[in-house]
N, C-alpha and C positions, 0 to 999 in steps of 0.2 A: 543706370541699368548695368553698365559694364563693370562698375565698381562692386555692385551687389553680386554679380555673377562671379567676380574674382574672389570675393570673400567666401562665397558659397563653395566654390571649387577648392579653395584653400582649406576650409573646414572639413570638407569631404576627404581631402588628402590626409589631413591630420588624424581623422577618425580611422581611416584605413590603416595608417601607420601604427596607431595605438593597438588596434586589433591584431595586426601582424606581430607586433612586438610581444603581446601577451601570448600569442600562439607559440612564437619562437621560444619564449621563456617557460613554456609548458603550463601556462596559466589559462584557466577557462573563464570566459565571460558568459556566465549563465546565472539564472535566477537562484540556483542552489549552490553556487560556488562557495566553497569554504564551509559548507554545512555537513553535518554527520547524520546519515539516515539509516535507520534500522528497519529491515523488512523481514517479517516471519512468513513462513510458507514460501520462501524465496526459491525453492527448487521446482515449484510448479509453473505452469504456463503464465498465469496472471502475475504471480510473484516475481518471476524472472523478467517479465516485460516491465514491471514497475522498477526493478533494480536498474535495468538498462536505461529507462527514461530518466531516472534520477542521475545516473552516471553521466549521461549526455549533458545534463544541466550543471555539471561540475561538482556534484555531491560525492563525498566518500561514502561508500555503501557497505553496510554490514548485512550479509545474507545469512539468515538463520532458517534451519529446516530440521525436522526430525530425521530426515534422510541427509546425513552429512555429505555424502557423495554428490547428491543433487545440488546442494548449496554450493559446493566447490565448483561444479560445472557452471553454475550461474556466474560465479565470480570470474571464471575463465573467459566468459563472453564479454566481460567489462574491460578487458585489457586494453583495447583500442579506443575506449570511450573516455570522455572527460580529459583531464590533463595530468601532467606529471605530479601535481600536488595532491591528486586523489589517492587515497589509501583504502583499497577494498579488502574485505576479509570475509571468511565464512565460518559458521559455527553449527555444530549439531546440537539441537535443542528440542526438548519435550516441553512445550508451553504449558502443559497441564501439571507440571511438577514445580511447586514453589521453590524447592531447593535448587533445581536446575536453573530456574529463571533468576534467582538471586545470585548464584555463582556466575552465570552468564553476564549479568550486568557488572559484576565486580571485574571480570576479565576485560570487558569492553572499556571500562574506566582505566584499567591498567594499561591497555594497549594504546588507547587514544588520548589519555590524560583528560578526558571529558566524557560526558554522557551524550547520547544522541539528542538532537533537537527536533528530529522528525522520527516518528515511530508509526509504522504501518502494520496492522494486524491482518495479514492475508491468509493465515493458516486456516485449515478446515478439513473435516472428513465427513463422509456419509456412511450410514449403516442402514440402508433402506429396507423397509418391510411394512406391510399393512399393520395398522394399530393393533388388531386382535392377535396378530402373530409376532409382533415385535417383542424381543426379549428385554428384560431389565438391563442386561449387560450392554446390549446395543444402544439403549436409551442413555444409559449413564456414560458410555464411552463418548458419544457425540456431545453430550452436555459438558463433559470434562474438558475435551479438547476445544470445542468451538466457543463455548460460553465462559467456562472457568479459565481457560487459557487466555482468552481476551481480557478478562478481568485482571489476571495476574500481570499481563504485559502492560495494560494501561496503568496499573498501579506502580509497577517498577519504572516505567518510562516517566511518569509524572513525578515520582520522587527524585529521579535523576535530573529532570529539567528544573525542578524547584531548587535543588541543591546547587545546580550550576548557574541558576538565575539566567536561563536562556531567554533570548528575545524571539518573539513569534514562534514559540513551540507549537508543534502540530502533531496531533495523534489522529490517525485515520484507521478506522476499523471496518471490517467487512460484514455487512448483513446480507440480505438476499431479498429479491422481490417476493420470493416464496414466503418470507416472514410476514408479508402484508396480506397475501391472498391465499396462503395455504398450498399444499401440494400432496397428492396421493402418495402414500407410502413413506412420508417424511415427517411424521409427527415429532420425532426427536430433533431433526435438523431445523424444521420450521420454528419450533419452540426456542431453540438456541439463537437463531438469527433474529427473531422478533425481540428477544430479551437483550441482545447486543445493541439494537437500535435504542431501546428504552434506557439501558444503562449508560450509553454514550451521551444521551441528552442530560442525564444527571451529572455525569462527569464534566460536561461542558459548563454547567452552572457552577460546579464546585471549583473548577480549575481556571475559570476566566479571571479570577483575582490575580493569578500568577502569569497572565498573558499566554496561557496555553489553550489552544483551540482543539475541540474534539468533534469530529464529523464522521459520517458513515457513508459508505458506498453500497448501493443495492444493485448488484448485477442481475441481469436477466439471463437469457440463453446466450452464453459466450462459448466460442469455439475453443474448448480445452479437452483434455483427455477424459474428463468426466462425462462428456457426451458420447464417448465411444461405446458405452454400454446401452445406449438408446438406439433402437432400430431406425434405419434411414427413413422409412415411411413416416415414423412418428416425428422425426426431425423435420421432414418436409411439411408436416402438418403444423408444427410449431412455427416454422418460418413463415408460412402463409398467413398466420394470425398476427404477425408482427407488422405494424404499419409501415416501417421502413423496409420491409421485405428482405431482410437478411439477418443472419446471426451476428452477434457482436464479436469483435476481435479483442484479443488481449491488449492491443494498443489502445483501443477505445477506453478500456478500464484504466490502463496505465496513465493515459492523458488526464483522466479525472483525478487519479491519485496525485499526480504532479500538481494539478491546480490547487487541490486542497492542502498540499504540503508547502506550497510556495507562498510568497508574499502577495501574490495576485488574489488570494482569497483571505486576506488579513482581517476582514470584517465579517467572516462567515464562521459560525460555531453553532453546535447543536443541530446541524442540518443533516438531512439524508438526501443523497443524490442518486436518482435512479438511472442506471445505464442499461436500458432495456429495449431501445428502439421504439418505445411507445406502447409496448404490450401492457395490457391491464389498465391503461389510462382511462 
């Protein structure tokens, strides 16, 4: 027993010393250490939380957003996360423009000498109105950003991963629980989010050959700036209908994105994970 405890204590000491030496060397012991992750919509609440979660796990993070200043602010929050080996950057990007997406990926390859092995499509907009009042412009704008933008990003990320022959490539896109159940005043948004889920299942089948996984996150009511336009009484009504009796946090969603991006979900593809607190189940 004494000998067993001695070796146990010795092994514990060695483990601690290894961890300390990695920290002193600026190296991060994390599931995403050494990996390059791209996040669109990185200037928003959920996108920013995902960037922070990835950075804590040792990934180098590329924060992209149509609002370049917001993406830069996100990168600034990553300064004390991860290790010295992590190289974070920000880009201004309109995901609905194939030209911009192509140029963006070229710049990423130039800056990092490789393509991302993790790509998270967190971008999205709303242009709400009742169906009979919704303009064609509002419909097209939401489809172009939410659906077409996701298509362009999946396509660009997949091409880069295939060219780089990445191991355990992961593409995570954002649908919405509204895409399953519908929502008043959001015919355009619901159509785009439902299509993203279907498209990702097809991408999962096509890209599995290359070891690339494609999955979707379906958030419910998450505490972000999008909820600021909803009256508090209505928010309370929504909350009371959620079995877990609370709104979701951006960290709840970020943790799910991390799981799908990491090797912890290496046998999961073509899946949709609801982060809803159980509503509509």
